[in-house]
BALOBA-1460 file (C-alpha; in Angstrom, 3 decimals):
// residues 112
<rec num="1" residu="m" x="23.410" y="-3.706" z="9.346"/>
<rec num="2" residu="t" x="24.054" y="-0.058" z="8.498"/>
<rec num="3" residu="e" x="21.438" y="2.643" z="8.742"/>
<rec num="4" residu="p" x="20.235" y="3.947" z="5.372"/>
<rec num="5" residu="t" x="20.919" y="7.578" z="4.551"/>
<rec num="6" residu="l" x="18.975" y="9.697" z="2.118"/>
<rec num="7" residu="v" x="20.277" y="11.217" z="-1.098"/>
<rec num="8" residu="q" x="18.845" y="14.161" z="-3.031"/>
<rec num="9" residu="q" x="18.326" y="15.020" z="-6.652"/>
<rec num="10" residu="r" x="19.959" y="18.281" z="-7.690"/>
<rec num="11" residu="g" x="17.565" y="21.102" z="-8.402"/>
<rec num="12" residu="h" x="14.723" y="19.483" z="-6.449"/>
<rec num="13" residu="p" x="15.903" y="19.307" z="-2.821"/>
<rec num="14" residu="r" x="13.464" y="17.781" z="-0.354"/>
<rec num="15" residu="p" x="14.257" y="16.867" z="3.214"/>
<rec num="16" residu="s" x="12.418" y="13.559" z="2.804"/>
<rec num="17" residu="g" x="14.897" y="12.215" z="0.253"/>
<rec num="18" residu="s" x="15.791" y="12.109" z="-3.395"/>
<rec num="19" residu="t" x="13.251" y="13.109" z="-6.004"/>
<rec num="20" residu="l" x="12.629" y="12.325" z="-9.606"/>
<rec num="21" residu="s" x="11.372" y="14.961" z="-12.058"/>
<rec num="22" residu="d" x="7.973" y="15.550" z="-10.457"/>
<rec num="23" residu="g" x="8.607" y="14.692" z="-6.853"/>
<rec num="24" residu="a" x="8.515" y="10.905" z="-6.536"/>
<rec num="25" residu="v" x="10.592" y="9.923" z="-3.542"/>
<rec num="26" residu="m" x="13.140" y="7.192" z="-4.175"/>
<rec num="27" residu="s" x="16.099" y="7.039" z="-1.918"/>
<rec num="28" residu="l" x="18.241" y="4.550" z="-0.105"/>
<rec num="29" residu="s" x="21.907" y="4.756" z="0.564"/>
<rec num="30" residu="s" x="24.129" y="2.904" z="2.937"/>
<rec num="31" residu="s" x="27.747" y="2.763" z="3.885"/>
<rec num="32" residu="g" x="27.730" y="-1.035" z="3.339"/>
<rec num="33" residu="s" x="29.582" y="-2.726" z="0.468"/>
<rec num="34" residu="e" x="29.257" y="-0.756" z="-2.726"/>
<rec num="35" residu="g" x="26.701" y="-1.943" z="-5.237"/>
<rec num="36" residu="l" x="24.765" y="0.340" z="-7.559"/>
<rec num="37" residu="r" x="25.692" y="4.024" z="-7.661"/>
<rec num="38" residu="i" x="24.026" y="6.641" z="-9.833"/>
<rec num="39" residu="t" x="25.610" y="10.072" z="-10.033"/>
<rec num="40" residu="d" x="23.976" y="13.127" z="-11.639"/>
<rec num="41" residu="l" x="21.683" y="11.071" z="-13.916"/>
<rec num="42" residu="a" x="19.682" y="13.140" z="-16.385"/>
<rec num="43" residu="k" x="17.440" y="12.180" z="-19.288"/>
<rec num="44" residu="r" x="15.144" y="14.276" z="-21.480"/>
<rec num="45" residu="y" x="12.701" y="13.256" z="-24.153"/>
<rec num="46" residu="g" x="12.405" y="16.375" z="-26.295"/>
<rec num="47" residu="s" x="11.201" y="19.130" z="-23.958"/>
<rec num="48" residu="v" x="10.144" y="16.658" z="-21.250"/>
<rec num="49" residu="v" x="12.584" y="16.252" z="-18.367"/>
<rec num="50" residu="a" x="12.263" y="12.649" z="-17.154"/>
<rec num="51" residu="v" x="15.165" y="12.627" z="-14.666"/>
<rec num="52" residu="d" x="17.350" y="15.560" z="-13.618"/>
<rec num="53" residu="g" x="20.494" y="15.224" z="-11.518"/>
<rec num="54" residu="l" x="19.596" y="12.017" z="-9.692"/>
<rec num="55" residu="d" x="22.121" y="10.680" z="-7.174"/>
<rec num="56" residu="l" x="21.421" y="7.258" z="-5.682"/>
<rec num="57" residu="a" x="23.494" y="4.654" z="-3.857"/>
<rec num="58" residu="v" x="22.231" y="1.125" z="-3.190"/>
<rec num="59" residu="p" x="24.459" y="-1.309" z="-1.283"/>
<rec num="60" residu="r" x="24.967" y="-4.875" z="-2.506"/>
<rec num="61" residu="g" x="22.134" y="-7.175" z="-1.535"/>
<rec num="62" residu="a" x="19.624" y="-4.379" z="-0.928"/>
<rec num="63" residu="l" x="16.087" y="-4.618" z="-2.226"/>
<rec num="64" residu="i" x="14.475" y="-1.320" z="-3.197"/>
<rec num="65" residu="g" x="11.357" y="-0.127" z="-4.961"/>
<rec num="66" residu="f" x="10.630" y="3.081" z="-6.848"/>
<rec num="67" residu="l" x="7.343" y="4.747" z="-5.964"/>
<rec num="68" residu="g" x="5.852" y="7.790" z="-7.629"/>
<rec num="69" residu="p" x="3.233" y="9.118" z="-9.996"/>
<rec num="70" residu="n" x="3.190" y="8.469" z="-13.728"/>
<rec num="71" residu="g" x="5.867" y="10.442" z="-15.535"/>
<rec num="72" residu="s" x="8.151" y="10.844" z="-12.518"/>
<rec num="73" residu="g" x="11.164" y="9.072" z="-14.052"/>
<rec num="74" residu="k" x="11.009" y="5.639" z="-12.426"/>
<rec num="75" residu="t" x="10.997" y="3.655" z="-15.667"/>
<rec num="76" residu="t" x="13.532" y="5.961" z="-17.314"/>
<rec num="77" residu="t" x="15.922" y="5.439" z="-14.403"/>
<rec num="78" residu="m" x="15.557" y="1.657" z="-14.602"/>
<rec num="79" residu="r" x="15.992" y="1.676" z="-18.377"/>
<rec num="80" residu="a" x="19.202" y="3.674" z="-17.988"/>
<rec num="81" residu="i" x="20.490" y="1.227" z="-15.363"/>
<rec num="82" residu="l" x="19.662" y="-1.729" z="-17.612"/>
<rec num="83" residu="g" x="21.175" y="-0.160" z="-20.747"/>
<rec num="84" residu="m" x="17.823" y="0.232" z="-22.501"/>
<rec num="85" residu="a" x="18.053" y="4.050" z="-22.548"/>
<rec num="86" residu="s" x="21.121" y="6.245" z="-22.842"/>
<rec num="87" residu="p" x="21.311" y="8.986" z="-20.231"/>
<rec num="88" residu="d" x="21.968" y="12.524" z="-21.407"/>
<rec num="89" residu="r" x="24.246" y="13.056" z="-18.419"/>
<rec num="90" residu="g" x="25.527" y="11.155" z="-15.422"/>
<rec num="91" residu="m" x="27.268" y="7.960" z="-14.463"/>
<rec num="92" residu="i" x="25.992" y="4.539" z="-13.434"/>
<rec num="93" residu="t" x="28.428" y="2.182" z="-11.703"/>
<rec num="94" residu="w" x="28.339" y="-1.237" z="-10.071"/>
<rec num="95" residu="a" x="30.928" y="-2.006" z="-7.385"/>
<rec num="96" residu="g" x="32.926" y="1.057" z="-8.410"/>
<rec num="97" residu="s" x="33.177" y="0.260" z="-12.137"/>
<rec num="98" residu="a" x="31.059" y="1.345" z="-15.081"/>
<rec num="99" residu="i" x="28.024" y="-0.929" z="-15.208"/>
<rec num="100" residu="d" x="28.265" y="-3.544" z="-17.942"/>
<rec num="101" residu="d" x="26.181" y="-6.430" z="-19.276"/>
<rec num="102" residu="t" x="27.661" y="-8.861" z="-16.738"/>
<rec num="103" residu="a" x="26.567" y="-6.654" z="-13.842"/>
<rec num="104" residu="r" x="23.174" y="-6.056" z="-15.446"/>
<rec num="105" residu="t" x="22.424" y="-9.804" z="-15.512"/>
<rec num="106" residu="r" x="22.470" y="-9.719" z="-11.697"/>
<rec num="107" residu="i" x="19.718" y="-7.087" z="-11.467"/>
<rec num="108" residu="g" x="16.132" y="-8.263" z="-11.118"/>
<rec num="109" residu="y" x="13.585" y="-5.910" z="-12.668"/>
<rec num="110" residu="m" x="9.810" y="-6.307" z="-12.724"/>
<rec num="111" residu="p" x="8.059" y="-3.356" z="-14.385"/>
<rec num="112" residu="q" x="4.534" y="-2.533" z="-13.223"/>
């Protein structure tokens, strides 16, 4: 098993890992087989910045959770991954290709 490495969100660097818009830590990356990769994800709702410059890599078979306060971008990130929200910027891939409905059916998501 490979050791996880941390990723950071642009504009909000923290040594403890990647951050969403108001500091929620959510990070896991590994050099294992490529699964989900998010690069420079950004989403705004009017003047509210929900996610800004998020980079995240999750290897195949990994189980992760997003933790953070209300309004930190957890749900927005998941909605973008699942195709329920269109990001303003960034790329979401699965196994090196743009994520599609086939890949999305393999993602388990339990909100709240």
